[in-house]
Biopython code that builds the backbone (N, CA, C, O; Angstrom):
import numpy as np
from Bio.PDB.StructureBuilder import StructureBuilder

atoms = [
    (1, "MET", "N", (0.852, -1.180, 0.000)),
    (1, "MET", "CA", (0.000, 0.000, 0.000)),
    (1, "MET", "C", (0.896, 1.239, 0.000)),
    (1, "MET", "O", (1.823, 1.346, 0.802)),
    (2, "THR", "N", (0.611, 2.162, -0.898)),
    (2, "THR", "CA", (1.447, 3.361, -1.004)),
    (2, "THR", "C", (1.066, 4.380, 0.071)),
    (2, "THR", "O", (-0.001, 4.304, 0.679)),
    (3, "ARG", "N", (1.964, 5.326, 0.282)),
    (3, "ARG", "CA", (1.727, 6.389, 1.267)),
    (3, "ARG", "C", (0.470, 7.200, 0.902)),
    (3, "ARG", "O", (-0.311, 7.561, 1.782)),
    (4, "SER", "N", (0.280, 7.480, -0.383)),
    (4, "SER", "CA", (-0.896, 8.258, -0.793)),
    (4, "SER", "C", (-2.181, 7.461, -0.586)),
    (4, "SER", "O", (-3.216, 8.041, -0.258)),
    (5, "GLU", "N", (-2.130, 6.140, -0.771)),
    (5, "GLU", "CA", (-3.301, 5.299, -0.505)),
    (5, "GLU", "C", (-3.629, 5.286, 0.991)),
    (5, "GLU", "O", (-4.795, 5.339, 1.383)),
    (6, "ILE", "N", (-2.584, 5.215, 1.816)),
    (6, "ILE", "CA", (-2.775, 5.259, 3.270)),
    (6, "ILE", "C", (-3.401, 6.586, 3.663)),
    (6, "ILE", "O", (-4.345, 6.629, 4.451)),
    (7, "GLN", "N", (-2.867, 7.676, 3.105)),
    (7, "GLN", "CA", (-3.381, 9.006, 3.434)),
    (7, "GLN", "C", (-4.845, 9.149, 3.007)),
    (7, "GLN", "O", (-5.652, 9.713, 3.746)),
    (8, "ALA", "N", (-5.186, 8.648, 1.839)),
    (8, "ALA", "CA", (-6.571, 8.735, 1.358)),
    (8, "ALA", "C", (-7.511, 7.934, 2.261)),
    (8, "ALA", "O", (-8.593, 8.407, 2.607)),
    (9, "LYS", "N", (-7.099, 6.728, 2.639)),
    (9, "LYS", "CA", (-7.920, 5.886, 3.506)),
    (9, "LYS", "C", (-8.042, 6.517, 4.890)),
    (9, "LYS", "O", (-9.111, 6.482, 5.499)),
    (10, "LEU", "N", (-6.957, 7.089, 5.383)),
    (10, "LEU", "CA", (-6.969, 7.755, 6.678)),
    (10, "LEU", "C", (-7.930, 8.943, 6.673)),
    (10, "LEU", "O", (-8.684, 9.144, 7.625)),
    (11, "THR", "N", (-7.897, 9.718, 5.609)),
    (11, "THR", "CA", (-8.812, 10.851, 5.477)),
    (11, "THR", "C", (-10.253, 10.378, 5.527)),
    (11, "THR", "O", (-11.097, 10.993, 6.179)),
    (12, "GLU", "N", (-10.526, 9.290, 4.842)),
    (12, "GLU", "CA", (-11.878, 8.715, 4.826)),
    (12, "GLU", "C", (-12.296, 8.281, 6.247)),
    (12, "GLU", "O", (-13.420, 8.548, 6.673)),
    (13, "ILE", "N", (-11.395, 7.621, 6.964)),
    (13, "ILE", "CA", (-11.685, 7.155, 8.326)),
    (13, "ILE", "C", (-11.946, 8.337, 9.251)),
    (13, "ILE", "O", (-12.914, 8.337, 10.010)),
    (14, "VAL", "N", (-11.075, 9.347, 9.183)),
    (14, "VAL", "CA", (-11.224, 10.519, 10.053)),
    (14, "VAL", "C", (-12.537, 11.219, 9.776)),
    (14, "VAL", "O", (-13.225, 11.636, 10.708)),
    (15, "ARG", "N", (-12.894, 11.354, 8.515)),
    (15, "ARG", "CA", (-14.133, 12.053, 8.150)),
    (15, "ARG", "C", (-15.381, 11.289, 8.587)),
    (15, "ARG", "O", (-16.427, 11.900, 8.810)),
    (16, "LYS", "N", (-15.290, 9.964, 8.714)),
    (16, "LYS", "CA", (-16.419, 9.191, 9.226)),
    (16, "LYS", "C", (-16.666, 9.513, 10.694)),
    (16, "LYS", "O", (-17.806, 9.515, 11.158)),
    (17, "GLU", "N", (-15.592, 9.784, 11.413)),
    (17, "GLU", "CA", (-15.688, 10.014, 12.853)),
    (17, "GLU", "C", (-15.885, 11.487, 13.216)),
    (17, "GLU", "O", (-16.528, 11.801, 14.217)),
    (18, "LYS", "N", (-15.331, 12.386, 12.401)),
    (18, "LYS", "CA", (-15.323, 13.809, 12.752)),
    (18, "LYS", "C", (-15.375, 14.630, 11.475)),
    (18, "LYS", "O", (-14.710, 14.297, 10.494)),
    (19, "ASP", "N", (-16.158, 15.696, 11.480)),
    (19, "ASP", "CA", (-16.234, 16.584, 10.327)),
    (19, "ASP", "C", (-15.049, 17.542, 10.386)),
    (19, "ASP", "O", (-15.049, 18.498, 11.161)),
    (20, "VAL", "N", (-14.035, 17.274, 9.553)),
    (20, "VAL", "CA", (-12.818, 18.084, 9.537)),
    (20, "VAL", "C", (-12.712, 18.777, 8.187)),
    (20, "VAL", "O", (-12.832, 18.138, 7.141)),
    (21, "ALA", "N", (-12.485, 20.087, 8.215)),
    (21, "ALA", "CA", (-12.355, 20.869, 6.975)),
    (21, "ALA", "C", (-11.117, 20.435, 6.194)),
    (21, "ALA", "O", (-10.126, 19.990, 6.773)),
    (22, "ASP", "N", (-11.191, 20.573, 4.875)),
    (22, "ASP", "CA", (-10.076, 20.184, 4.004)),
    (22, "ASP", "C", (-8.767, 20.855, 4.407)),
    (22, "ASP", "O", (-7.712, 20.221, 4.394)),
    (23, "ASP", "N", (-8.834, 22.149, 4.767)),
    (23, "ASP", "CA", (-7.591, 22.859, 5.099)),
    (23, "ASP", "C", (-6.997, 22.387, 6.429)),
    (23, "ASP", "O", (-5.863, 22.736, 6.759)),
    (24, "LYS", "N", (-7.752, 21.600, 7.189)),
    (24, "LYS", "CA", (-7.257, 21.054, 8.458)),
    (24, "LYS", "C", (-6.775, 19.609, 8.312)),
    (24, "LYS", "O", (-6.375, 18.983, 9.294)),
    (25, "MET", "N", (-6.812, 19.085, 7.090)),
    (25, "MET", "CA", (-6.412, 17.690, 6.858)),
    (25, "MET", "C", (-5.018, 17.588, 6.238)),
    (25, "MET", "O", (-4.735, 16.642, 5.503)),
    (26, "THR", "N", (-4.154, 18.549, 6.528)),
    (26, "THR", "CA", (-2.788, 18.463, 6.012)),
    (26, "THR", "C", (-1.959, 17.581, 6.935)),
    (26, "THR", "O", (-2.329, 17.362, 8.089)),
    (27, "LEU", "N", (-0.850, 17.081, 6.433)),
    (27, "LEU", "CA", (0.008, 16.206, 7.227)),
    (27, "LEU", "C", (0.600, 16.918, 8.440)),
    (27, "LEU", "O", (0.933, 16.276, 9.435)),
    (28, "GLU", "N", (0.733, 18.244, 8.361)),
    (28, "GLU", "CA", (1.353, 19.007, 9.433)),
    (28, "GLU", "C", (0.359, 19.461, 10.497)),
    (28, "GLU", "O", (0.770, 19.910, 11.567)),
    (29, "THR", "N", (-0.931, 19.354, 10.226)),
    (29, "THR", "CA", (-1.945, 19.867, 11.144)),
    (29, "THR", "C", (-1.991, 19.046, 12.433)),
    (29, "THR", "O", (-2.205, 17.834, 12.384)),
    (30, "PRO", "N", (-1.794, 19.688, 13.576)),
    (30, "PRO", "CA", (-1.979, 18.973, 14.846)),
    (30, "PRO", "C", (-3.445, 18.542, 14.980)),
    (30, "PRO", "O", (-4.358, 19.266, 14.585)),
    (31, "LEU", "N", (-3.643, 17.371, 15.536)),
    (31, "LEU", "CA", (-5.001, 16.847, 15.672)),
    (31, "LEU", "C", (-5.885, 17.805, 16.459)),
    (31, "LEU", "O", (-7.052, 17.992, 16.113)),
    (32, "ALA", "N", (-5.351, 18.410, 17.506)),
    (32, "ALA", "CA", (-6.130, 19.353, 18.319)),
    (32, "ALA", "C", (-6.599, 20.541, 17.483)),
    (32, "ALA", "O", (-7.717, 21.022, 17.667)),
    (33, "ASP", "N", (-5.753, 21.020, 16.564)),
    (33, "ASP", "CA", (-6.135, 22.149, 15.706)),
    (33, "ASP", "C", (-7.244, 21.771, 14.730)),
    (33, "ASP", "O", (-7.970, 22.635, 14.238)),
    (34, "ALA", "N", (-7.370, 20.478, 14.454)),
    (34, "ALA", "CA", (-8.426, 19.999, 13.557)),
    (34, "ALA", "C", (-9.712, 19.705, 14.332)),
    (34, "ALA", "O", (-10.705, 19.263, 13.755)),
    (35, "GLY", "N", (-9.683, 19.954, 15.643)),
    (35, "GLY", "CA", (-10.873, 19.734, 16.460)),
    (35, "GLY", "C", (-11.020, 18.314, 16.957)),
    (35, "GLY", "O", (-12.096, 17.914, 17.401)),
    (36, "ILE", "N", (-9.932, 17.543, 16.884)),
    (36, "ILE", "CA", (-9.974, 16.150, 17.331)),
    (36, "ILE", "C", (-9.464, 16.081, 18.768)),
    (36, "ILE", "O", (-8.292, 16.342, 19.039)),
    (37, "ASP", "N", (-10.365, 15.727, 19.680)),
    (37, "ASP", "CA", (-9.966, 15.603, 21.086)),
    (37, "ASP", "C", (-9.512, 14.169, 21.372)),
    (37, "ASP", "O", (-9.468, 13.339, 20.464)),
    (38, "SER", "N", (-9.178, 13.882, 22.618)),
    (38, "SER", "CA", (-8.623, 12.574, 22.951)),
    (38, "SER", "C", (-9.621, 11.437, 22.707)),
    (38, "SER", "O", (-9.225, 10.352, 22.279)),
    (39, "LEU", "N", (-10.897, 11.673, 22.972)),
    (39, "LEU", "CA", (-11.898, 10.637, 22.715)),
    (39, "LEU", "C", (-12.051, 10.384, 21.216)),
    (39, "LEU", "O", (-12.142, 9.235, 20.782)),
    (40, "ASP", "N", (-12.078, 11.461, 20.426)),
    (40, "ASP", "CA", (-12.133, 11.315, 18.964)),
    (40, "ASP", "C", (-10.918, 10.533, 18.473)),
    (40, "ASP", "O", (-11.040, 9.650, 17.624)),
    (41, "ALA", "N", (-9.745, 10.862, 19.013)),
    (41, "ALA", "CA", (-8.503, 10.209, 18.596)),
    (41, "ALA", "C", (-8.559, 8.708, 18.874)),
    (41, "ALA", "O", (-8.133, 7.907, 18.043)),
    (42, "LEU", "N", (-9.080, 8.328, 20.032)),
    (42, "LEU", "CA", (-9.207, 6.904, 20.354)),
    (42, "LEU", "C", (-10.145, 6.198, 19.382)),
    (42, "LEU", "O", (-9.842, 5.109, 18.895)),
    (43, "THR", "N", (-11.267, 6.814, 19.109)),
    (43, "THR", "CA", (-12.230, 6.235, 18.174)),
    (43, "THR", "C", (-11.601, 6.061, 16.796)),
    (43, "THR", "O", (-11.784, 5.036, 16.140)),
    (44, "ILE", "N", (-10.860, 7.077, 16.372)),
    (44, "ILE", "CA", (-10.185, 7.025, 15.068)),
    (44, "ILE", "C", (-9.120, 5.936, 15.069)),
    (44, "ILE", "O", (-8.993, 5.198, 14.091)),
    (45, "LEU", "N", (-8.353, 5.823, 16.151)),
    (45, "LEU", "CA", (-7.315, 4.786, 16.226)),
    (45, "LEU", "C", (-7.919, 3.388, 16.143)),
    (45, "LEU", "O", (-7.378, 2.517, 15.462)),
    (46, "PHE", "N", (-9.036, 3.170, 16.833)),
    (46, "PHE", "CA", (-9.695, 1.869, 16.753)),
    (46, "PHE", "C", (-10.159, 1.578, 15.325)),
    (46, "PHE", "O", (-10.034, 0.453, 14.840)),
    (47, "ALA", "N", (-10.691, 2.597, 14.661)),
    (47, "ALA", "CA", (-11.141, 2.428, 13.275)),
    (47, "ALA", "C", (-9.962, 2.136, 12.347)),
    (47, "ALA", "O", (-10.077, 1.335, 11.418)),
    (48, "ILE", "N", (-8.825, 2.792, 12.605)),
    (48, "ILE", "CA", (-7.615, 2.548, 11.801)),
    (48, "ILE", "C", (-7.153, 1.107, 11.987)),
    (48, "ILE", "O", (-6.845, 0.418, 11.014)),
    (49, "GLU", "N", (-7.106, 0.655, 13.236)),
    (49, "GLU", "CA", (-6.659, -0.716, 13.505)),
    (49, "GLU", "C", (-7.559, -1.727, 12.802)),
    (49, "GLU", "O", (-7.079, -2.712, 12.242)),
    (50, "GLU", "N", (-8.850, -1.479, 12.836)),
    (50, "GLU", "CA", (-9.791, -2.386, 12.190)),
    (50, "GLU", "C", (-9.643, -2.357, 10.669)),
    (50, "GLU", "O", (-9.602, -3.403, 10.021)),
    (51, "GLU", "N", (-9.563, -1.151, 10.107)),
    (51, "GLU", "CA", (-9.483, -1.008, 8.648)),
    (51, "GLU", "C", (-8.194, -1.595, 8.070)),
    (51, "GLU", "O", (-8.217, -2.282, 7.049)),
    (52, "PHE", "N", (-7.078, -1.317, 8.732)),
    (52, "PHE", "CA", (-5.786, -1.762, 8.212)),
    (52, "PHE", "C", (-5.353, -3.115, 8.782)),
    (52, "PHE", "O", (-4.311, -3.653, 8.408)),
    (53, "ARG", "N", (-6.167, -3.653, 9.692)),
    (53, "ARG", "CA", (-5.849, -4.924, 10.349)),
    (53, "ARG", "C", (-4.463, -4.895, 10.992)),
    (53, "ARG", "O", (-3.635, -5.779, 10.775)),
    (54, "ILE", "N", (-4.242, -3.857, 11.784)),
    (54, "ILE", "CA", (-2.977, -3.694, 12.499)),
    (54, "ILE", "C", (-3.280, -3.433, 13.973)),
    (54, "ILE", "O", (-4.418, -3.150, 14.350)),
    (55, "SER", "N", (-2.254, -3.534, 14.783)),
    (55, "SER", "CA", (-2.366, -3.174, 16.190)),
    (55, "SER", "C", (-1.331, -2.085, 16.458)),
    (55, "SER", "O", (-0.132, -2.296, 16.271)),
    (56, "ILE", "N", (-1.797, -0.939, 16.889)),
    (56, "ILE", "CA", (-0.897, 0.186, 17.152)),
    (56, "ILE", "C", (-0.496, 0.131, 18.623)),
    (56, "ILE", "O", (-1.347, 0.257, 19.503)),
    (57, "PRO", "N", (0.803, -0.059, 18.895)),
    (57, "PRO", "CA", (1.254, -0.106, 20.293)),
    (57, "PRO", "C", (0.938, 1.207, 21.016)),
    (57, "PRO", "O", (0.937, 2.277, 20.408)),
    (58, "ASP", "N", (0.671, 1.109, 22.315)),
    (58, "ASP", "CA", (0.295, 2.285, 23.102)),
    (58, "ASP", "C", (1.304, 3.414, 22.995)),
    (58, "ASP", "O", (0.914, 4.575, 22.873)),
    (59, "ASP", "N", (2.599, 3.099, 23.038)),
    (59, "ASP", "CA", (3.613, 4.161, 22.973)),
    (59, "ASP", "C", (3.574, 4.890, 21.636)),
    (59, "ASP", "O", (3.779, 6.103, 21.587)),
    (60, "ARG", "N", (3.316, 4.168, 20.555)),
    (60, "ARG", "CA", (3.198, 4.813, 19.235)),
    (60, "ARG", "C", (1.925, 5.630, 19.156)),
    (60, "ARG", "O", (1.920, 6.720, 18.583)),
    (61, "ALA", "N", (0.848, 5.116, 19.724)),
    (61, "ALA", "CA", (-0.428, 5.841, 19.700)),
    (61, "ALA", "C", (-0.303, 7.163, 20.455)),
    (61, "ALA", "O", (-0.816, 8.187, 20.005)),
    (62, "ARG", "N", (0.376, 7.141, 21.600)),
    (62, "ARG", "CA", (0.547, 8.370, 22.387)),
    (62, "ARG", "C", (1.434, 9.392, 21.676)),
    (62, "ARG", "O", (1.340, 10.589, 21.945)),
    (63, "ALA", "N", (2.285, 8.927, 20.779)),
    (63, "ALA", "CA", (3.206, 9.821, 20.065)),
    (63, "ALA", "C", (2.554, 10.504, 18.859)),
    (63, "ALA", "O", (3.151, 11.398, 18.259)),
    (64, "ILE", "N", (1.341, 10.094, 18.502)),
    (64, "ILE", "CA", (0.663, 10.672, 17.338)),
    (64, "ILE", "C", (0.110, 12.044, 17.705)),
    (64, "ILE", "O", (-0.758, 12.175, 18.569)),
    (65, "ARG", "N", (0.631, 13.054, 17.030)),
    (65, "ARG", "CA", (0.206, 14.434, 17.281)),
    (65, "ARG", "C", (-0.413, 15.093, 16.050)),
    (65, "ARG", "O", (-1.200, 16.032, 16.173)),
    (66, "THR", "N", (-0.052, 14.597, 14.858)),
    (66, "THR", "CA", (-0.515, 15.192, 13.601)),
    (66, "THR", "C", (-1.049, 14.095, 12.677)),
    (66, "THR", "O", (-0.883, 12.905, 12.943)),
    (67, "PHE", "N", (-1.688, 14.518, 11.596)),
    (67, "PHE", "CA", (-2.128, 13.552, 10.592)),
    (67, "PHE", "C", (-0.917, 12.862, 9.962)),
    (67, "PHE", "O", (-0.979, 11.678, 9.628)),
    (68, "GLY", "N", (0.171, 13.595, 9.802)),
    (68, "GLY", "CA", (1.406, 13.009, 9.276)),
    (68, "GLY", "C", (1.917, 11.891, 10.168)),
    (68, "GLY", "O", (2.386, 10.864, 9.678)),
    (69, "ASP", "N", (1.825, 12.090, 11.486)),
    (69, "ASP", "CA", (2.226, 11.040, 12.427)),
    (69, "ASP", "C", (1.369, 9.793, 12.235)),
    (69, "ASP", "O", (1.868, 8.669, 12.303)),
    (70, "MET", "N", (0.074, 10.001, 11.996)),
    (70, "MET", "CA", (-0.824, 8.860, 11.762)),
    (70, "MET", "C", (-0.385, 8.091, 10.524)),
    (70, "MET", "O", (-0.291, 6.864, 10.548)),
    (71, "VAL", "N", (-0.119, 8.812, 9.448)),
    (71, "VAL", "CA", (0.280, 8.177, 8.186)),
    (71, "VAL", "C", (1.568, 7.381, 8.392)),
    (71, "VAL", "O", (1.676, 6.236, 7.953)),
    (72, "GLU", "N", (2.555, 8.005, 9.072)),
    (72, "GLU", "CA", (3.848, 7.326, 9.284)),
    (72, "GLU", "C", (3.690, 6.078, 10.142)),
    (72, "GLU", "O", (4.324, 5.056, 9.880)),
    (73, "THR", "N", (2.853, 6.159, 11.161)),
    (73, "THR", "CA", (2.612, 5.005, 12.033)),
    (73, "THR", "C", (1.987, 3.861, 11.258)),
    (73, "THR", "O", (2.420, 2.714, 11.373)),
    (74, "ILE", "N", (0.964, 4.174, 10.467)),
    (74, "ILE", "CA", (0.296, 3.138, 9.672)),
    (74, "ILE", "C", (1.263, 2.555, 8.659)),
    (74, "ILE", "O", (1.325, 1.339, 8.476)),
    (75, "GLU", "N", (2.019, 3.424, 8.003)),
    (75, "GLU", "CA", (2.975, 2.989, 6.986)),
    (75, "GLU", "C", (3.984, 2.004, 7.580)),
    (75, "GLU", "O", (4.363, 1.035, 6.923)),
    (76, "ALA", "N", (4.414, 2.244, 8.803)),
    (76, "ALA", "CA", (5.399, 1.387, 9.448)),
    (76, "ALA", "C", (4.817, 0.026, 9.850)),
    (76, "ALA", "O", (5.550, -0.954, 9.986)),
    (77, "LEU", "N", (3.500, -0.023, 10.038)),
    (77, "LEU", "CA", (2.881, -1.240, 10.544)),
    (77, "LEU", "C", (2.183, -2.104, 9.493)),
    (77, "LEU", "O", (1.835, -3.251, 9.773)),
    (78, "VAL", "N", (1.975, -1.572, 8.292)),
    (78, "VAL", "CA", (1.313, -2.393, 7.266)),
    (78, "VAL", "C", (2.322, -3.109, 6.407)),
    (78, "VAL", "O", (1.946, -3.843, 5.494)),
]
sb = StructureBuilder()
sb.init_structure("model")
sb.init_model(0)
sb.init_chain("A")
sb.init_seg("    ")
for serial, (resi, resn, name, xyz) in enumerate(atoms, 1):
    if name == "N":
        sb.init_residue(resn, " ", resi, " ")
    sb.init_atom(name, np.array(xyz, "f"), 0.0, 1.0, " ", f" {name:<3s}", serial, name[0])
structure = sb.get_structure()
């Protein structure tokens, strides 16, 4: 799976859970700036694990601060 495919799927997952504006879906955008709180982040992480059939270790999950971090984490685990 390519990085752009991961990013597209991630965008789809995030949008199912939270209405995030296009300008807030950049790789550099902190999740908090996109309006994603800790509960939203957990819900999104569970959806990512299910969609990609991966398990994200707790330490990696806690290190995710931006959409770019999400993409890199998924990329490393698929």
